[in-house]
N, C-alpha and C positions, 0 to 999 in steps of 0.2 A: 338166682338160686337162693332159697330161704336157708338161713343159718339155724342150726339146731342150738337150743339154749344149753349146750354142754361143752365142756372142754376135756382135753386129753383122751379123746375117744380111743384111739389106737393103743395108748399106753395102759388103758384100764381093762383091756380085753380079758386079760388073765383073772383079775380079781373082782370085776364089777358085774352084778347080776342085772343091771339096768339094761334097757333097750332104748337107745343104743348104749353100750358100755360107756362109762365116763368116770372122769376123776372128780368133777364137780358140776352140779347144775347151776345154771345162771338165772333161773326164773323162780326162785323161792318166794314165799310170802312173809319171810322173816321180817321182823321190825326191831328196831333198837329203842329202848334197852331191854324189853321183855323177853327177847329171844337169845340173849347173849348167854353163852355157856362157858366163857373163859377157856375156850378151846379154839386155837387160831383157825383151824380148818372149818369148824362149825360157824364160828363168828364171821369168817371171811365170806360166807354165803350172803350175809346181809349186804356187804359192800359190793360183791360181784353182781347181786341182783339190781342194785342201784345203777351200776354201770351199764348193765344189759338194758334197763329201761331208758337210760339216757341215749344209748345207741339207737333204740326205737324212736326216740323223740327228735334226735339232732342228726342222725345218720352216722354211718361208720367213720367216715373220714374226720368229720368235726369232733366227734367223741374221742377218737384215738389221738388227735392232736392235743385236745384238752388233757387228757389223761397223761400222756408223756409230759406235757408242759408243767403240770401241777406237781409232778414228782420233784421237780427242782425248787418248789416252794415249801416243801415239807422238812421238818426236823425228824430226827431219829426217834423222838418220842411222841410223834404226832398221833392223835386218836382219830376216829371217824369223823367228828365235827371239824377238826382241823383240816382234814383232808377235803371235806366237802367245801369249806371255805377256800381252800387252795384252788379247787376247780373253778369256783366263782372268780377268784382273782385271775387265774389263767385265762378265763373267758374275757375278763375286762381288758387284759393285755392284748390278746390275740384278736378279739371279736368286738371291742368296745362295749362288751357286756350285753350284747344282743340276745345271749342264750340264758341270761342270768334267771329269768323267771322260770324256765323249764328245768333248770338245774335245781333251783330252790324247791320247786314243786316236788320233784323226785325225793330229795333229801328230807323235806318236811313230812311227806307221806310215810316214809321209812322210819321216822322218828330220830333221824341222825341231827336234823337241824330243828330247833324249837320253832313251834307254830305261833307266830305273833298274834294270829287271829283267836288263838285259844289261851291267851295269857301265858305264852311261851312254853306250854306243856308240849310234850313230845307224843307223837302218835303211838309209839310203843311203850308208853309209861304203864307200869303196873298200876292196877286199880287203886292200891293203897296211896299212890302218889297223886291222885286226881282230887283236887279240893272240891268239897261239896259247895253248894250255893250258900249255905249258912256259914261258910268260913271254916267248917271242920274238914278232916280228912276222911275219905270214903272207906268203908269196910264191908 
């Protein structure tokens, strides 16, 4: 059975106009930091989309084990990057790091982890933060 990229379908029947009704979609195209709105539910769509991609790449069981394990590696003040690194650490501990490349790929493409191949820029960096070739900053 194919899973829908939504959660809380039954809870949202009363107030969601989506088909199917849902509390949150898991398949957004949002990237960090450009799509941050400083609203936990909106910003959480970035994280949940990353986890949905990981589930597709690694499978449900592996992803669930990593997500649960990484919770024990987080502090109360952890941010998205801390959490992505905690997933990598959990994979090292549980799977000897065999999924690190796939995990990094998801979080680099979403802008949560810096892209070493692009001078540590983030995929979701606003245009003003992208250095020009002549050393200036783009506008």
